[in-house]
C-alpha positions as CSV (number, residue, x, y, z in Angstrom):
1,M,-70.7,-71.6,-135.9
2,E,-74.3,-72.2,-137.6
3,T,-75.5,-70.1,-134.4
4,S,-72.4,-67.3,-134.7
5,R,-73.4,-67.1,-138.3
6,R,-77.1,-66.1,-138.2
7,K,-76.5,-63.5,-135.0
8,V,-75.0,-61.7,-137.4
9,F,-76.3,-61.5,-140.7
10,E,-79.6,-60.8,-138.4
11,D,-77.2,-56.7,-138.2
12,F,-74.7,-57.7,-140.6
13,L,-74.3,-53.9,-141.3
14,G,-73.8,-53.0,-137.5
15,F,-71.4,-55.6,-137.2
16,L,-69.8,-55.0,-140.0
17,V,-69.9,-50.6,-138.6
18,F,-68.3,-52.4,-135.0
19,S,-65.6,-53.8,-137.1
20,L,-64.7,-50.6,-139.1
21,V,-64.3,-48.7,-135.4
22,C,-62.6,-51.6,-133.9
23,G,-60.1,-51.5,-137.3
24,I,-59.3,-47.4,-137.1
25,V,-59.1,-47.7,-132.7
26,M,-56.5,-50.0,-133.8
27,V,-54.4,-48.0,-136.1
28,A,-54.9,-45.2,-135.0
29,G,-52.8,-46.8,-132.2
30,V,-50.1,-48.2,-134.7
31,L,-50.2,-45.1,-136.2
32,C,-48.4,-43.6,-132.2
33,L,-45.8,-44.9,-132.8
34,G,-46.9,-48.4,-131.5
35,V,-47.2,-47.2,-128.2
36,G,-51.2,-46.5,-128.8
37,V,-51.5,-50.2,-129.4
38,L,-50.9,-50.3,-125.6
39,A,-54.3,-48.2,-124.7
40,S,-56.2,-49.3,-127.8
41,L,-55.6,-53.2,-127.5
42,P,-57.2,-53.5,-124.5
43,V,-59.8,-50.8,-125.9
44,V,-60.9,-53.2,-128.6
45,I,-60.7,-56.6,-127.0
46,A,-63.7,-55.0,-124.3
47,A,-64.9,-53.8,-127.2
48,Q,-65.5,-56.9,-128.6
49,A,-66.2,-58.7,-125.1
50,Y,-69.4,-56.1,-123.9
51,G,-70.4,-57.3,-127.5
52,Y,-70.3,-61.2,-127.7
53,E,-72.3,-60.3,-124.3
54,D,-75.0,-58.2,-126.6
55,L,-75.2,-60.4,-128.8
56,F,-75.7,-64.0,-127.3
57,G,-76.1,-63.2,-123.7
58,E,-73.5,-64.9,-122.0
59,S,-71.3,-63.1,-119.8
60,V,-67.8,-63.5,-120.7
61,T,-65.5,-64.4,-117.8
62,V,-61.6,-65.1,-117.2
63,K,-60.8,-67.5,-114.9
64,S,-58.1,-66.7,-112.6
65,V,-55.3,-69.1,-112.0
66,E,-53.4,-69.6,-107.8
67,P,-49.8,-69.9,-108.4
68,Q,-48.0,-73.5,-107.7
69,P,-45.5,-73.5,-104.7
70,A,-42.1,-74.2,-106.6
71,A,-41.2,-76.9,-105.8
72,A,-37.7,-78.0,-103.3
């Protein structure tokens, strides 16, 4: 937590602007009768993952889960 706090406070204004833009994108998605959330949510999540990778220099990976065969 301390490392995260230090990284954010190094560029607090940039982090604040990024958070506000993400919030505005989500509000715009909700204002489009909720359907816009289907487009804005993946965009915001991808932007946050890219921001994390840029800030900490670590890749964000998603592990795939193989489906288990059904028990007979």
